[in-house]
N, C-alpha and C positions, 0 to 999 in steps of 0.2 A: 445684499446682493453683492457677490464678489466678482464673478466672471459673467461676461456677456458673450454668448456664442452667437455670432451672426452666421447663418447657414444658408448657402445657396441650395435651392431645391434640387431634388433628384431629377434624373433625365426624363423629359416629357416624350410623349408620342408626337412626333413632328407631323403635323397635318397641314401642308402648304395652303390648302383652301380655307383654313380656319385661322383667324387672327391669333397670334401667339399668346395673348393674355387669356385665352379660352382653352389652351391645351391642357390635357390631363397627363398623368404619369404613364410611361411605358412599362412593360413587364419588368425590364431591367431596372427601371427607376424604383418600382415598388420593392424589388428585391434588395436594392441598396439601402433602403430605409432601416434594415436591421443593423447595418454598420453604424448609421447615424445614431440609432437608439442606444447602442452599446457605448458609443463615445459620449453621449449625453449622460448616460447612467454613471460612467466613470468620473465625470466632472461634477456630479451632484446636482444636475438640473432639476429644479423644482417647479419652474414655470415655463410654459411654451406659448409663444405667440406666432401668428402667421399672417402673411399677406392674404387678402381675400381672393386671390386668383386660384383657380382649381388645382394647378400643379403644386402650389405651396400648401394649400389646405390639405391635399391628399398626403403630401410628405409629412406634414404636422400630425395628421390623424394617425398615420401608421407608426410614427415615432411615439406619440402619446399613448397609443394602445399598448405597445410593447412595455412602456414604462409605467402603465396604469396611472397616468396623469391626465387631467383635462388639458385642452388647449383652447386658446381664444383667438379668433380672427381679429385683426386690428387694422382698420383703415389707415392708410398712410404708408404702409410697408410695401405697397405694390411697386412694380417696375415702372420706369419712366413711360409716360404715355407715348405709344408708338403709332397712334392713329395715322392712317394713310401710308404707313411704311410697307405693308404687305410682306410676303415671304421673299427674302433675298438670300443670295449665296453667302456663306460664312465670311468670305473676304470683303464683300460689300458691306455686310453688317459691321465688321470690325472697323472699316474706314469711317462709317457713320458714327460709331461709338467713339472713335478717336476724335472726330470733329465735335461731338457732344461734350467731351471732357475738355477739349482745347478751347472751346468758346462757351464757358459756363453760363454766361448771361444771355446767350442767343438761343432761340428755339430752332434746334437742328433736326430733331426727330419728333414727330407728332406735335403735341401742344405744350410741352414742358421743357424748360431749360434745365441744365444740370443743377444750377443754383436752386431752382424751384423744387426739384426732386430732393435735394439735400435738406432744405428747410422743412418739407413735408415729412421726410424720413426721420429727421432729428426730433420733431414734435411727437411722432409715433413712438420712438424709442423712449422719450421722456415719459409718455403715458405707460408704456410697458414697465418701466422702472418703478413707477408709483404703484402699479397694480401687482407687483411681484411679491412673493413670499420669500422666506429665507432660502438661500441656495442660489445656484447659478440660474441664469435665464437664457433660454434658447429662443432665437427669433429666426423664423424660416422665411426667407425672402428671395431676392433676385440679384443677379450679378451687377448690373449698372448702378442700381440704387445703393447697394451695400458698398460698392467700390467708391462711390462719391463720398459716402459717410466715413469710411475708413481713411481715405486720403485727406479729408478735412481735419482729422484728429491725429494724423501721423505724417511724418516726412516721407511720403511715398507717392508715386505717380498713380492716379486712379486707373489709367489704362493698363499699367503693369498689374495692378490688383485684378482687374477684369480679365486680363489674359491668363492669369495664373489660377483663377478659380475653376474648379472642376465641378462636375455634376454628380453627386453633391460635393460641396467643399465647405470648409469651416474656418472662420476667423475667430480667434479667442482674444477678447479685449478685456481690459480692466473696466468694470462697470461704472466706475466713478469718473475716470479720465478719458475713457474710450481709446486708450493706447493699446496697440497690439502687444500681447504678452509673449507671443511666439510666432514663428513663420506660419503661413496659411497651411491648413491641414487638407491635403487632397484626398479624393477617393483613392484608396491604395492601389488600384489596378490602372490608374491613369498614367499616360506617358509623362515624362519629366516636363515641367513648365518650359515654355519657349524662351523665357527671359532669365 
């Protein structure tokens, strides 16, 4: 395994009355999976894993179908538990995510601290690495969880990563060291990052 592609899922259909970890992809999100599939093909992805949440499973299924590869759901890759958060405006969510990263040992959102998310996510990545065949590995997951992981292995602020990730967005890491190999790859039609 040479490269590890951490992929933030494609855009979901935002349904305020449904908790976010139950959202499915929007029509635009499904269409953007072709771009992800081509990026995975060009990097020689041979294994695909996904968080068990519907929007990530759907992203993985569409990418895998295009590449004619199987994909595997993997517990531990899901987003931080946001129980009790409910639907909030983007600015409110960003403030809560900032507090989540600023106080990694505190339970700021739901029932998990950023440190707990990182430990769970790290364990899942280790499982994916052990189960992978030759070639690059794609892991389809969520913004806060992957930002915590990337920042733990690179000299970068997790909030900066979280802000710069698009729907979808890709981080290319060395599969052995988890160091970023290049800047984040945004959905090509996204506005320039804020930072």
